C-alpha positions in Angstrom: -68.0 -32.0 42.8 -68.7 -28.5 41.7 -70.9 -25.8 43.2 -72.8 -23.4 40.9 -74.0 -20.0 41.9 -76.4 -18.0 39.6 -77.1 -14.2 39.7 -78.6 -11.5 37.6 -82.3 -12.3 37.9 -85.0 -9.7 38.7 -88.0 -8.0 37.5 -88.3 -6.5 33.9 -91.0 -5.2 31.6 -91.8 -7.1 28.5 -89.3 -6.2 25.7 -86.5 -5.6 28.3 -83.2 -7.4 28.9 -81.4 -9.2 31.7 -78.1 -11.0 31.8 -77.7 -14.0 34.0 -74.4 -15.3 35.3 -73.4 -18.7 36.7 -70.1 -19.1 38.5 -68.6 -22.6 39.1 -66.5 -23.4 42.0 -63.9 -25.0 39.7 -63.0 -25.3 36.2 -65.7 -27.2 34.0 -64.5 -28.6 30.8 -67.9 -30.1 29.6 -71.1 -28.6 28.5 -72.8 -26.0 30.7 -76.4 -25.3 30.4 -79.4 -23.1 31.5 -82.7 -24.5 32.4 -85.9 -22.9 33.5 -89.0 -23.7 35.5 -92.2 -21.8 35.4 -94.9 -22.1 38.1 -96.8 -25.3 37.6 -94.5 -26.5 34.8 -91.8 -29.0 34.4 -88.2 -27.8 34.2 -87.1 -27.2 30.6 -83.8 -26.9 28.8 -83.1 -23.3 27.6 -79.6 -23.3 26.1 -76.2 -25.1 26.3 -72.7 -24.2 25.4 -69.8 -26.5 24.9 -66.3 -26.0 26.2 -65.1 -24.4 23.0 -68.1 -21.9 23.0 -70.4 -23.6 20.5 -74.0 -22.7 21.5 -77.5 -24.2 21.1 -80.8 -22.8 22.3 -84.4 -24.0 22.4 -86.7 -22.8 19.7 -88.7 -20.7 22.1 -85.7 -18.5 22.9 -83.8 -18.6 19.6 -83.0 -15.2 18.3 -83.6 -13.6 21.8 -81.3 -15.5 24.2 -77.6 -15.9 23.9 -75.5 -18.2 25.9 -71.7 -17.8 26.2 -69.0 -18.8 28.6 -65.7 -17.4 30.0 -63.6 -20.4 30.9 -60.9 -18.2 32.6 -63.6 -17.1 35.0 -65.5 -20.5 35.2 -68.6 -18.6 34.3 -71.5 -19.1 31.8 -73.8 -16.3 30.9 -77.3 -16.0 29.5 -78.0 -12.8 27.8 -81.8 -12.5 27.5 -83.4 -9.8 25.1 -86.8 -9.1 24.0 -88.2 -10.8 27.1 -91.9 -11.8 27.2 -94.1 -12.6 30.1 -93.9 -16.3 29.3 -90.2 -16.2 30.0 -91.1 -15.8 33.7 -89.4 -18.7 35.5 -86.8 -19.7 37.9 -83.5 -20.1 35.8 -81.0 -22.7 36.7 -77.5 -23.3 35.7 -76.4 -26.9 35.2 -73.3 -29.0 34.5 -73.7 -32.6 33.2 -70.2 -33.9 34.2 -70.1 -33.7 37.1 -73.9 -33.5 37.4 -74.7 -30.4 39.3 -77.4 -27.7 39.5 -77.3 -24.1 41.0 -80.0 -22.8 43.3 -81.7 -20.8 40.7 -82.5 -17.2 40.2 -86.0 -15.7 39.6 -86.8 -13.8 36.4 -90.1 -12.1 36.3 -91.4 -10.4 33.1 -94.4 -8.1 33.4 -96.6 -7.2 30.5 
């Protein structure tokens, strides 16, 4: 089992930036990912990063969000720039193997 703890959420004006962090309780050698869930909507995939640092992002955030990881710190990051009100959501960290979710961190972007 692995526990995931997110941090870094908050309130920001449109155009601003936030950096989310997710610390795993132990080493994760597989893909780590960020998802988000806006009020009244389904949870959606945002970005993933492989163990060797190869990233992928959803089209809705490409060019604005950057995912990265520090394996020495068991941590995955999500740098979010040029934030828009539609980015408002609870952001969750996830590992696939083992399957685990963090508790989420709220991001609110005001117009």
